[in-house]
C-alpha positions in Angstrom: 68.2 131.4 122.8 69.2 128.7 125.2 66.1 127.7 127.2 68.2 127.8 130.4 68.6 131.6 129.7 65.1 132.9 129.1 64.0 135.9 131.2 60.4 135.7 132.5 58.7 138.9 131.3 55.3 137.7 132.4 55.9 139.1 136.0 55.9 142.7 136.9 53.9 144.0 134.0 56.3 142.7 131.3 59.3 144.6 132.7 62.3 143.2 134.6 64.9 145.1 136.4 68.4 145.3 134.9 71.5 146.2 136.8 74.3 147.6 134.6 77.8 146.9 135.8 81.1 147.8 134.3 82.7 144.5 133.1 86.3 145.5 134.0 86.0 147.5 137.3 82.9 145.9 138.7 81.3 149.3 139.4 77.5 149.4 139.4 76.5 152.1 136.9 72.8 152.0 136.8 69.4 150.2 137.2 66.8 150.3 134.5 64.1 148.0 133.0 63.8 145.7 130.0 60.9 144.3 128.2 61.0 141.4 125.6 61.7 143.9 122.8 64.7 145.6 124.6 66.1 142.2 125.5 65.9 141.0 121.9 67.3 144.3 120.5 70.2 144.1 122.9 71.1 140.6 121.8 70.7 141.6 118.2 72.9 144.7 118.2 75.4 144.0 121.0 74.5 147.4 122.6 72.1 147.7 125.6 68.6 148.7 125.1 66.1 149.3 127.8 62.4 150.1 128.1 61.9 153.7 129.1 59.1 153.8 131.7 58.7 157.6 131.5 58.3 157.6 127.7 56.9 154.0 127.5 59.1 153.1 124.5 62.2 151.3 123.5 65.4 153.2 124.7 68.8 152.7 123.1 71.1 153.7 125.9 73.4 156.4 124.7 71.5 156.9 121.5 71.4 160.7 122.0 74.5 161.3 124.1 76.8 158.8 122.4 77.5 157.1 125.8 76.4 153.7 124.7 76.7 150.5 126.6 78.5 147.6 124.8 77.3 144.3 126.0 80.0 142.0 127.4 77.8 139.4 129.0 74.5 138.9 130.8 73.6 137.1 134.0 70.1 135.9 134.9 69.0 135.5 138.4 67.6 132.3 139.9 63.9 133.4 139.5 64.6 134.5 135.8 63.1 138.0 136.6 66.3 140.2 137.0 69.3 140.7 134.7 72.8 141.8 135.4 74.4 143.2 132.2 78.2 143.4 132.2 79.0 146.3 129.9 81.7 148.5 128.5 80.5 152.0 129.0 81.5 154.1 126.0 82.3 157.7 126.7 82.5 157.2 130.4 79.0 158.3 131.6 76.0 156.0 132.4 73.9 158.6 134.1 71.7 161.1 132.1 72.8 163.7 134.6 76.3 163.4 133.3 77.9 161.2 136.0 79.9 158.1 135.5 77.3 156.2 137.6 73.7 156.9 138.4 74.6 156.1 142.0 76.7 159.3 142.3 75.4 160.4 145.7 76.6 158.7 148.9 75.4 159.2 152.5 78.2 158.5 154.9 78.4 159.7 158.5 75.4 161.9 158.0 77.0 163.7 155.1 76.0 163.5 151.4 78.7 163.7 148.9 79.3 163.0 145.2 81.1 159.7 144.8 81.2 159.5 141.0 82.8 161.9 138.7 80.8 164.2 136.4 81.7 163.4 132.8 79.5 165.7 130.7 76.9 168.6 131.1 73.5 167.3 130.3 72.3 170.8 129.3 74.8 170.8 126.5 74.2 167.2 125.4 70.4 167.1 125.5 69.7 170.7 124.8 
């Protein structure tokens, strides 16, 4: 690894935020967290891995649903404590609730609406 591209996992309890963005459209799909293990597994496999805070374990994004994230490139912020991953979203859904983007709800002019399409039914996928 190039020393100019080394995330600082010593802050924030070993976890850094990661923004996942579609590499073609620029759409922001989700925010999750990585630890050192997830970062290394992502580089090793070319598919994005995160640290699941709720399960406290390594999480291969799309490992259950098949909606994996293929890594195109990574960007590291100036403080080395936040990553932007530019990805190709396989299967069309980044959200575990079945939506294209985890940011599927929008508040505009005092109205809440869905602004991202639903791709799958999570009850069917996760049983």
